[in-house]
TIKE-797892 format. One record per atom (N, C-alpha, C): x, y, z. Coordinates in pm, whole numbers, padded with zeros to 5 digits, always signed. Each point is the difference from the previous one (the first is absolute). Layout:
# residues N
XYZ
...
END
This chain:
# residues 110
+24079+10065+08149
-00011-00121+00081
+00034+00035+00145
-00086-00037+00092
+00021+00030+00141
+00098-00099+00062
+00046+00034+00119
+00088-00090+00075
-00069-00134+00025
-00129+00005+00026
-00076-00123+00023
-00005-00086-00127
-00014+00064-00117
+00000-00072-00127
+00135-00068-00024
+00107+00075+00026
+00134-00057-00015
+00020-00119+00093
-00043+00017+00124
+00013-00107+00098
-00081-00123-00042
-00120+00022-00051
-00084-00111-00045
+00067-00076-00115
+00053+00074-00099
+00063-00064-00114
+00128-00073+00041
+00075+00056+00094
+00121-00065+00049
-00036-00129+00073
-00101+00006+00084
-00044-00119+00073
-00052-00107-00096
-00071+00043-00101
-00051-00091-00102
+00116-00071-00073
+00104+00074-00033
+00116-00059-00068
+00065-00107+00088
+00008+00027+00129
+00058-00097+00093
-00091-00123+00010
-00127+00023+00017
-00097-00109+00013
-00003-00089-00126
+00017+00062-00116
-00003-00074-00126
+00137-00057-00038
+00094+00008+00093
+00133-00060-00019
+00075+00061-00119
-00011+00132-00015
+00065+00068-00112
+00128+00072+00038
+00043-00015+00126
+00126+00060+00045
+00103-00112+00005
+00108+00019-00078
+00101-00106-00015
+00138+00053+00040
+00072-00082+00073
+00139+00029+00030
+00084-00104-00072
+00076+00045-00098
+00094-00088-00070
+00131+00004+00075
+00053-00117+00031
+00131-00011+00064
+00089-00079-00094
+00113+00061-00034
+00092-00061-00096
+00117-00064+00072
+00035-00121-00046
+00106-00078+00061
+00113-00019-00099
+00122+00000+00043
+00046+00005+00139
+00021+00142+00056
-00022+00105-00079
+00033+00136+00044
-00087+00050+00114
-00126-00045+00007
-00091+00051+00101
-00069+00129-00041
+00019+00044-00124
-00070+00119-00049
-00150-00020+00015
-00068+00112+00024
-00146-00006+00016
-00066+00098-00096
-00119-00038-00046
-00077+00084-00091
-00147-00013+00037
-00063+00113+00032
-00142+00001+00030
-00078+00029-00127
-00101-00081-00027
-00086+00019-00115
-00146-00009+00046
-00079+00094-00048
-00144-00004+00026
-00069-00016-00135
-00087-00098-00007
-00080-00021-00119
-00120+00095+00010
-00003+00097-00090
-00104+00101+00005
-00101-00015-00112
-00081+00101-00014
-00109+00000-00097
+00050-00008-00144
+00111+00067-00029
+00050+00008-00136
+00135-00068-00020
+00044-00078+00095
+00128-00068-00016
+00069-00026+00133
+00126-00037-00011
+00082-00024+00119
+00088+00122+00022
+00013+00040+00128
+00075+00120+00032
+00112-00031+00100
+00116+00054-00029
+00114-00008+00090
-00019+00106+00107
+00011-00043+00125
-00016+00091+00113
+00128-00003+00082
+00053+00118+00029
+00119+00014+00084
-00043+00067+00130
-00041-00080+00100
-00056+00062+00122
+00098+00089+00076
+00129-00035+00000
+00098+00083+00072
+00015+00137-00065
-00016+00005-00132
+00012+00125-00074
-00136+00069-00017
-00106-00067+00045
-00136+00049-00016
-00029+00030-00147
+00020-00103-00085
-00015+00015-00145
-00075-00119-00059
-00080+00028-00102
-00072-00103-00074
+00006+00036-00148
+00000-00100-00086
+00008+00025-00144
-00136+00021-00066
-00108+00007+00076
-00133+00019-00061
-00017+00144-00050
-00093+00017-00093
-00030+00133-00054
-00058+00093+00106
-00079-00054+00092
-00058+00081+00106
+00110+00066+00082
+00104-00076+00032
+00112+00057+00074
+00068+00107-00083
+00028-00031-00125
+00073+00092-00087
-00076+00131-00020
-00128-00008-00026
-00076+00120-00033
-00064+00071+00119
-00040-00073+00104
-00074+00063+00109
+00078+00012+00130
+00077-00104+00032
+00076+00006+00125
+00119+00095-00014
+00072-00013-00109
+00117+00087-00019
-00037+00147-00016
-00121+00027-00048
-00045+00139-00015
-00057+00055+00131
-00017-00088+00100
-00054+00044+00128
-00151-00005+00007
-00063-00049-00107
-00145-00010-00004
-00053-00105+00097
+00079-00108+00020
-00037-00109+00092
+00119-00030+00090
-00026-00050+00121
+00112-00030+00090
+00076-00127-00038
-00067-00097-00061
+00063-00126-00038
-00093-00074-00096
+00050-00112-00053
-00086-00087-00081
-00033-00124+00083
-00103-00071-00040
-00041-00114+00081
+00100-00115-00008
+00080-00008-00107
+00100-00107-00011
+00105+00014+00110
+00047+00124+00018
+00100+00027+00104
-00059-00023+00138
-00122+00044+00019
-00068-00021+00128
-00021-00149+00025
-00034-00076-00104
-00020-00144+00015
+00128-00069+00045
+00114+00038-00056
+00127-00061+00041
+00030+00034+00145
-00018+00126+00039
+00025+00039+00139
-00087-00081+00097
-00129-00009-00032
-00092-00076+00086
+00034-00148+00000
+00034-00054-00116
+00034-00143-00010
+00123-00033+00084
+00097+00091+00000
+00120-00020+00083
-00039-00001+00148
-00080+00097+00041
-00044+00007+00140
-00077-00125+00042
-00085-00047-00089
-00086-00114+00031
+00062-00135-00038
+00118+00006-00062
+00066-00121-00051
-00098-00080-00087
-00064+00073-00094
-00104-00059-00084
+00033+00021-00148
+00097-00075-00048
+00041+00010-00139
+00054-00135-00045
+00003-00018-00130
+00055-00124-00057
+00150+00017-00019
+00073-00103+00030
+00144+00000-00025
+00026-00089-00120
+00071+00056-00096
+00035-00074-00121
+00152-00003-00008
+00055-00120+00002
+00145-00016-00005
+00043-00026-00144
+00101+00074-00042
+00053-00010-00136
+00153-00003+00006
+00059-00049-00105
+00145+00005-00014
+00042+00142-00039
+00120+00038+00038
+00052+00132-00036
-00005+00025-00151
+00014-00105-00077
-00001+00016-00145
-00135+00053-00051
-00105-00013+00079
-00133+00048-00040
-00022+00148+00033
+00084+00056+00086
-00020+00137+00049
-00009+00101-00113
+00098+00000-00084
+00006+00099-00109
-00119-00015-00095
-00033-00124-00034
-00111-00024-00091
-00132+00052+00058
-00027-00029+00126
-00123+00045+00065
-00003+00153+00006
+00111+00061+00037
+00008+00146+00008
-00022+00063-00137
+00063-00055-00103
-00018+00052-00136
-00145-00013-00046
-00064-00112+00033
-00142-00018-00037
-00088+00105+00068
+00026+00024+00127
-00079+00099+00073
+00020+00140-00058
+00125+00034-00027
+00029+00134-00048
-00041+00019-00145
+00010-00104-00082
-00041+00015-00140
-00151+00009-00010
-00073-00075+00082
-00147+00011-00002
-00041+00135+00053
+00077+00056+00091
-00028+00133+00054
+00016+00104-00110
+00105-00013-00080
+00023+00095-00110
-00113-00011-00102
-00045-00121-00028
-00111-00018-00093
-00127+00061+00053
-00025-00014+00131
-00121+00059+00060
+00001+00152-00008
+00117+00061+00015
+00009+00147-00005
-00027+00051-00140
+00045-00073-00099
-00021+00049-00136
-00144-00021-00046
-00072-00092+00063
-00139-00024-00038
-00098+00071+00091
+00047+00058+00108
-00091+00069+00095
-00036+00138-00049
END
């Protein structure tokens, strides 16, 4: 996938409103999620990390510079073009567990 392909897919994710910023109250914790082709992915832009298989298999091996989910979050932050979803702190753990458990299921079926 070329840089232009990654950029196109990232822009498409933003345009289709698939970049979400969860803000948890009252703690103020934040969680970036991108709805991708095969599920929802947790993105940590400060750590330059994504839970998608593309990141795990291709970015970490150096085959690709990044995944489009991570690029979409970076661009969405710059353009202030993302959905904000406010949740109670009590939802944080449940949402994180759902993301990580679906990630584990995807790895075993990939």
